[in-house]
C-alpha positions in Angstrom: 13.8 79.6 44.2 17.4 80.1 43.3 18.7 83.6 42.7 21.4 83.5 40.1 22.2 87.2 40.2 24.4 87.9 43.2 22.7 91.3 43.6 19.2 89.7 43.6 19.1 88.8 47.3 15.9 87.9 49.0 16.0 91.1 51.1 16.3 93.3 48.0 13.5 91.4 46.3 11.2 92.0 49.2 12.1 95.7 49.5 11.7 96.2 45.8 8.3 94.4 45.7 6.8 96.5 48.5 5.9 99.2 46.1 3.9 96.7 44.1 1.7 96.2 47.1 1.1 99.9 47.6 0.4 100.6 43.9 -2.1 97.8 43.7 -3.8 98.7 47.0 -4.5 102.1 45.4 -5.3 100.8 42.0 -7.8 98.1 43.0 -9.7 100.6 45.2 -10.2 103.1 42.5 -10.9 100.5 39.7 -13.4 98.6 41.8 -15.4 101.4 43.4 -15.2 104.6 41.3 -18.0 103.7 38.9 -20.1 102.2 41.6 -19.7 105.3 43.8 -20.6 107.8 41.2 -23.3 105.7 39.4 -24.7 103.2 41.9 -27.6 100.9 40.9 -30.8 102.9 40.6 -32.5 100.8 43.3 -29.6 100.8 45.8 -30.7 103.9 47.7 -27.3 105.6 47.2 -26.8 109.1 45.9 -26.1 109.1 42.1 -23.5 111.8 41.3 -23.3 111.2 37.6 -25.0 108.9 35.0 -23.1 105.6 34.4 -22.5 106.5 30.8 -21.1 109.9 31.7 -18.7 108.3 34.2 -17.6 105.9 31.5 -16.9 108.8 29.0 -15.1 110.9 31.6 -12.9 108.0 32.8 -12.1 107.3 29.2 -10.9 110.9 28.7 -8.8 110.6 31.9 -7.4 107.2 30.8 -6.5 108.5 27.3 -4.7 111.4 28.9 -2.8 109.0 31.2 -2.0 106.7 28.3 -0.7 109.5 26.1 1.7 110.8 28.7 3.0 107.4 29.9 5.7 107.0 27.2 7.0 110.5 27.9 7.1 109.7 31.6 9.1 106.6 30.7 11.6 108.6 28.6 12.0 111.2 31.4 12.8 108.4 33.8 15.3 106.8 31.4 17.2 110.1 30.9 16.8 111.8 34.3 20.1 112.6 36.1 19.9 113.3 39.8 21.8 112.5 42.9 19.1 110.0 43.8 19.4 108.2 40.4 17.0 107.9 37.5 14.0 106.2 39.2 13.9 107.0 42.9 12.9 110.8 42.6 9.6 109.8 41.0 8.7 107.5 43.8 9.8 110.0 46.4 7.8 113.0 45.2 4.9 111.8 43.1 3.6 109.2 45.6 2.2 111.8 48.1 0.3 113.6 45.2 -1.3 110.3 44.1 -2.3 109.5 47.7 -3.9 112.9 48.1 -5.8 112.6 44.8 -7.1 109.2 45.9 -8.8 110.9 48.8 -10.2 113.7 46.8 -11.8 111.4 44.3 -14.5 110.6 46.8 -15.5 114.2 47.6 -17.7 115.4 44.7 -18.9 119.0 45.3 -22.6 118.5 45.1 -25.0 115.7 46.2 -26.8 114.6 43.0 -26.1 114.8 39.3 -24.6 118.1 38.2 -22.2 119.6 35.6 -19.9 120.7 38.5 -19.5 117.0 39.6 -18.5 116.2 36.0 -15.8 118.9 35.9 -14.5 118.0 39.3 -14.5 114.3 38.4 -12.5 114.9 35.3 -9.8 117.1 36.9 -9.2 115.0 40.0 -9.1 111.7 38.1 -6.6 113.1 35.5 -4.4 114.4 38.4 -4.6 110.9 40.1 -3.8 109.0 36.9 -0.9 111.3 36.1 0.6 111.0 39.6 0.1 107.3 39.7 2.0 106.9 36.4 4.8 109.1 37.6 5.3 106.4 40.3 4.4 103.2 38.5 6.3 103.6 35.3 9.8 104.3 36.8 9.2 101.6 39.3 8.3 99.0 36.6 11.4 100.2 34.6 13.7 98.9 37.3 12.7 95.3 36.9 15.1 94.4 34.0 17.8 96.5 35.6 17.7 94.5 38.8 17.3 91.1 37.0 19.2 91.0 33.7 18.6 87.2 33.4 15.3 86.2 31.9 14.5 83.4 34.4 15.5 85.7 37.3 13.0 88.2 35.9 10.3 85.6 36.2 11.4 85.1 39.9 11.4 88.8 40.5 8.2 89.3 38.5 6.6 86.5 40.7 7.5 88.3 43.9 6.5 91.6 42.5 3.2 90.1 41.4 2.8 88.3 44.8 3.2 91.6 46.7 0.8 93.2 44.2 -1.7 90.4 44.9 -1.3 91.0 48.6 -1.9 94.7 47.9 -5.1 93.9 45.9 -6.2 91.5 48.7 -5.7 94.1 51.4 -7.4 96.7 49.2 -10.3 94.3 48.5 -10.8 93.1 52.1 -10.3 96.5 53.7 -11.9 98.8 51.0 -15.3 97.0 50.7 -16.1 97.0 54.5 -14.8 100.6 54.8 -16.9 101.7 51.8 -20.0 100.3 53.4 -19.3 101.2 57.1 -17.5 104.5 57.4 -17.7 105.8 53.9 -15.5 106.2 50.8 -13.5 109.2 52.0 -12.3 107.3 55.1 -11.5 104.4 52.8 -9.5 106.7 50.6 -7.5 108.0 53.6 -6.6 104.5 54.8 -5.7 103.3 51.3 -3.6 106.4 50.6 -1.6 106.2 53.8 -0.9 102.5 53.3 0.1 103.0 49.7 2.4 105.9 50.6 4.3 103.9 53.2 4.8 100.7 51.1 6.0 102.6 48.1 8.5 104.7 50.0 9.7 101.5 51.7 10.8 100.2 48.2 13.2 103.0 47.9 15.6 101.1 50.1 15.6 98.3 47.5 16.3 100.6 44.5 19.5 102.1 45.8 22.4 101.6 43.3 20.1 100.4 40.5 21.8 102.1 37.6 22.7 100.6 34.2 24.5 102.3 31.3 22.2 104.7 29.5 23.9 104.6 26.1 23.7 107.6 23.8 21.0 110.0 24.8 18.1 110.6 22.3 15.1 112.9 22.3 11.7 111.9 23.6 9.9 111.9 20.2 12.8 110.1 18.5 12.8 107.5 21.3 9.1 107.0 21.0 9.3 106.6 17.2 12.0 103.9 17.7 9.8 102.2 20.2 6.8 102.2 18.0 8.8 100.7 15.1 9.7 97.7 17.2 7.2 95.2 15.7 7.6 92.6 18.4 6.7 95.3 21.0 3.7 96.4 19.0 2.4 92.8 19.1 2.8 92.7 22.9 1.3 96.2 23.1 -1.9 95.4 21.1 -2.4 92.0 22.8 -2.0 93.6 26.3 -4.5 96.3 25.4 -7.3 93.8 24.8 -6.5 91.7 27.9 -6.4 94.7 30.1 -9.7 95.9 28.6 -11.2 92.6 29.9 -9.4 92.8 33.2 -10.7 96.4 33.9 -14.3 95.2 33.0 -13.9 92.3 35.4 -12.8 94.6 38.3 -15.5 97.2 37.6 -18.2 94.7 37.0 -17.6 92.6 40.2 -19.6 94.8 42.6 -22.6 94.6 40.2 -22.1 90.8 39.7 -21.9 90.1 43.4 -24.9 92.3 44.4 -27.2 91.8 41.4 -26.4 88.3 40.1 -25.2 86.5 43.2 -27.5 88.4 45.5 -25.0 89.3 48.2 -24.2 92.6 49.9 -21.6 95.2 48.9 -19.4 94.0 51.8 -19.4 90.5 50.2 -17.6 91.9 47.1 -14.4 91.7 49.2 -14.9 87.9 49.6 -15.0 87.3 45.9 -12.0 89.7 45.4 -10.2 87.8 48.2 -10.7 84.5 46.5 -9.6 85.9 43.2 -6.4 87.4 44.7 -5.5 84.5 47.0 -5.6 82.1 44.1 -3.5 84.4 41.9 -0.9 84.4 44.7 -1.0 80.6 45.3 -0.7 79.7 41.6 2.3 82.0 41.0 5.0 79.5 41.9 3.5 76.9 39.5 3.9 79.4 36.6 7.4 80.2 37.7 8.2 76.5 37.7 6.6 76.0 34.2 8.7 78.9 32.9 11.8 76.7 33.3 10.2 74.0 31.1 8.0 75.9 28.7 8.6 79.1 26.6 7.1 82.3 27.9 5.3 82.6 24.6 3.4 79.3 25.1 2.7 80.1 28.7 1.2 83.4 28.0 -1.0 82.0 25.2 -2.3 79.3 27.6 -3.1 81.9 30.3 -5.1 84.0 27.8 -7.1 81.1 26.4 -8.0 80.0 30.0 -9.1 83.5 30.9 -11.3 83.7 27.8 -13.0 80.4 28.4 -14.0 80.9 32.0 -15.0 84.5 31.4 -17.5 83.3 28.9 -18.8 80.6 31.2 -19.5 83.2 33.9 -22.3 84.5 31.7 -24.3 81.4 32.8 -23.9 81.9 36.5 -27.3 81.9 38.1 -29.0 80.0 35.2 -28.2 76.5 36.5 -31.0 75.2 38.8 -30.2 73.3 42.0 -26.7 74.8 42.5 -26.2 77.6 45.0 -25.4 80.9 43.4 -22.2 81.3 45.4 -21.0 77.9 44.2 -21.7 78.8 40.6 -19.9 82.1 40.9 -16.8 80.6 42.5 -16.8 77.7 40.0 -15.9 80.2 37.2 -13.9 82.6 39.4 -11.4 80.1 40.7 -10.0 79.0 37.2 -10.1 82.6 36.0 -7.9 83.6 38.9 -5.4 80.8 38.2 -4.9 81.9 34.6 -5.0 85.6 35.5 -2.2 85.0 38.0 -0.1 83.3 35.4 -0.7 86.0 32.9 0.6 88.8 35.2 3.7 86.8 36.2 4.7 86.1 32.6 3.9 89.3 30.9 6.0 91.6 33.1 9.0 89.2 32.8 8.5 89.1 29.0 8.7 92.9 28.8 12.3 92.5 29.9 12.9 90.4 26.8 11.4 93.2 24.7 13.9 95.6 26.3 16.7 93.2 25.5 15.6 93.1 21.9 15.6 96.9 21.7 19.2 96.9 23.0 20.1 94.5 20.3 18.7 96.9 17.7 19.8 100.3 19.2 22.7 99.5 21.6 20.8 101.5 24.3 19.1 100.5 27.6 15.7 102.2 27.5 13.7 100.2 30.1 11.2 102.8 31.3 10.1 104.1 27.9 9.0 100.5 27.0 7.2 100.1 30.3 5.7 103.5 29.7 4.5 102.5 26.3 3.3 99.1 27.9 1.4 101.2 30.4 0.0 103.1 27.5 -1.5 99.8 26.3 -2.8 99.1 29.8 -4.3 102.6 29.9 -6.0 102.3 26.5 -7.5 98.9 27.5 -8.7 100.4 30.8 -10.2 103.4 28.9 -12.1 101.2 26.5 -13.2 98.8 29.2 -14.4 101.6 31.3 -16.4 103.0 28.4 -17.9 99.7 27.2 -19.1 98.4 30.6 -21.4 101.4 31.5 -22.9 101.2 28.0 -23.7 97.5 28.4 -25.2 98.1 31.8 -27.5 100.9 30.6 -28.4 99.2 27.3 -29.1 95.7 28.7 -29.9 96.4 32.4 -28.2 96.3 35.8 -31.0 95.9 38.3 -32.0 92.9 40.5 -34.9 92.2 38.1 -32.8 92.5 35.0 -29.0 92.0 35.4 -28.4 91.1 31.7 -25.9 93.9 31.2 -23.8 92.5 34.1 -23.9 89.0 32.5 -23.2 90.2 29.0 -20.0 92.0 30.2 -18.4 88.6 30.7 -19.0 87.6 27.1 -17.4 90.9 26.0 -14.4 90.1 28.2 -14.0 86.7 26.6 -14.2 88.2 23.1 -11.6 90.9 24.0 -9.1 88.3 25.3 -9.5 86.1 22.2 -8.6 89.1 20.1 -5.5 89.5 22.2 -4.6 85.8 21.6 -5.0 86.2 17.9 -2.7 89.2 17.8 -0.1 87.5 20.1 0.3 84.6 17.7 2.9 86.7 15.7 5.2 87.1 18.7 8.7 85.7 18.0 11.1 86.8 20.7 12.9 84.2 22.7 13.5 84.0 26.4 17.1 85.0 26.0 18.9 87.5 23.6 20.6 84.5 21.9 17.3 82.8 21.3 15.8 86.0 20.0 18.6 86.4 17.5 18.0 82.8 16.3 14.3 83.3 16.0 14.6 86.5 14.0 17.7 85.6 12.0 19.8 88.4 13.5 23.6 88.4 13.5 25.8 88.9 16.6 27.2 92.1 15.2 
């Protein structure tokens, strides 16, 4: 891949992308195991700390809190003035807090269902989500700063996504065996230490990343300007529904593997590994397609593919004569390919949204947009976390009746299709000049 920006050297790309690995190691561990840990299947023999529906409600509360503060974290990062720059202090000081909270998540105060567990769960997850956002949003905000060119952003987004996939793969392959063998607390310690080291390593790639701030504005005014950007609102709403489905996929996977496929908890890592490896392998193809097809078209194709194969997963286990593992992988493989393309394109496309904002405001406000984008992710995660436990409890999540696990895949497909319908109104181009032409804007 050619790097057009002279500052975008391979070494800098690799250092920058290291944080994506750490963030995803931490995120995939929590997303995959927190519901299963606190509300395991009734016939699993594990301690149940909270009912599944209660976990869903409490996670929704924590996610809404996280989503609400994300734009303000972005504004803080855009306007911070320190000797370390705008972004690096957040990675330096918030990462240890996030790592500590990741360990404490797995230490509920009482063995069994109790109000104390509910209070503890709420406080520790809110602290974790907040610290995680204080790292992730400033980090994401540096992408369009490092790569001003749209195609370079796809290259950088690919490497960032690749390291993120590696992080998810490590988290999947390491977390599942650790969860089953030496317990969730030890799993949290290992994941927290690895996350801390990789995120701090990326600080070396962020030195000197400072673009003009423009005229300073207040947090509320900046948020109002952001929310009046109709093209961003389209991306925001579409992303919300896709991330709702993605969160349901992650949280439903342990139930799917153990109850539908009939494998063990440790085998969850195998399915996660296949998902993540394919997302990594397919990335260069999407980067190649970006040079020949608009990002708008590519993102639409990726979403439609995810919706189709999510719906087909409902039928896994219903086809006689074909091994369950084969049926499961037959839908997981294409889902992974389209999911990998979605994440490569969407983060690069957010740079185009920031460029459009600069056309309108004459300011560079990267992190507030990535903060608001994270707001959409958080809302999607909140709703997905709320819907899945309800489906499981209403329709069943036992070996004898896993209908709730199956139905979750139909809910994922429906959510993604809503995202596709919303995204049809997106009109930004892959360059500022193309955006001006599409929207009839003047050069002035």
